[in-house]
C-alpha positions, 0 to 999 in steps of 0.5 A: 058787806052789809045790805045797807052798804050794798044798797048805798054802792048800787045807788051811787053807781046808778047816780053816776050812770045816770049823770054820765048818760045825761052828759053824753046826751047833752054832748050828742045834742050839741054835736048834732046842732053844731053839725046842722047849723055850722057857723050859725051855731057859734054865732048864736052862742055869741048872740044868746050869751051862752051855749044853753041859751043858744041851743034852746034857740036853735032847737026852737028854730028846728021846731018852728021849721018842722011846722013849715010846709017847705016844698020843692018847686016844679021844673017850670017854676024853677025855669021861670025863677032862673029867667027872672034872675037873668033879668035882674043880672042884666039890670046890674050894668045900668042900675046896680043899686036897683038890681040888688033890691030886685035880687033881694025881692026875687029871693024873698019871692022864691022863699015865699013860694017854697013855703017860708014865711017872709015877714021880716029879715031876722025871721027869714034868717032864723027860718033859713038857718035850719036847712040853709046854714051853709049859705046864710052868711051870703044872705047876711052879707047881701042884706047888709049891702042892700041896707047900706045901698038904700042910703047911697053908702055902698060902692059898685064893688060892694053891690057886685059882691051882694049880687054874688051873695044873693046868687049863692042863696038863690041857687040853693033855694032854687035847686032845693039843696039844703032840703029840709 
């Protein structure tokens, strides 16, 4: 075998190895994002119009989240929030629509105290998706009912469901499950 042929074979093998490493690296990153974001991964793929754009968006969320100063609450603050939640639930009997708004406000306050920026709903969803992807569907469902209830378009059963959904996210945020 001539030196030129040997060099060509080595170059081709090196290119194949590099291509294989790139493909495996992409698959590994994709799996990591799918594991971390769960159903939010597929939702973002659909929303962004493809996997590459979605993965770019999800990595941007991770980078933004890494810059946040998310902190656990001291036990006395957890107890105070738990008490506040009990009051919100008690109000549901007499004022279901108002209670859903109160629940949303309480979740927002809790997020804020934990270190999440809370300027707008869509930003809240993006920030929560990084560490709380498992309960994000609860937040979306509850928020949807809250918006409809503001126009008087939600039934009492939907409002009750919204309270259950808010409670799922509230409990996770309060107990620090989901972590960083």
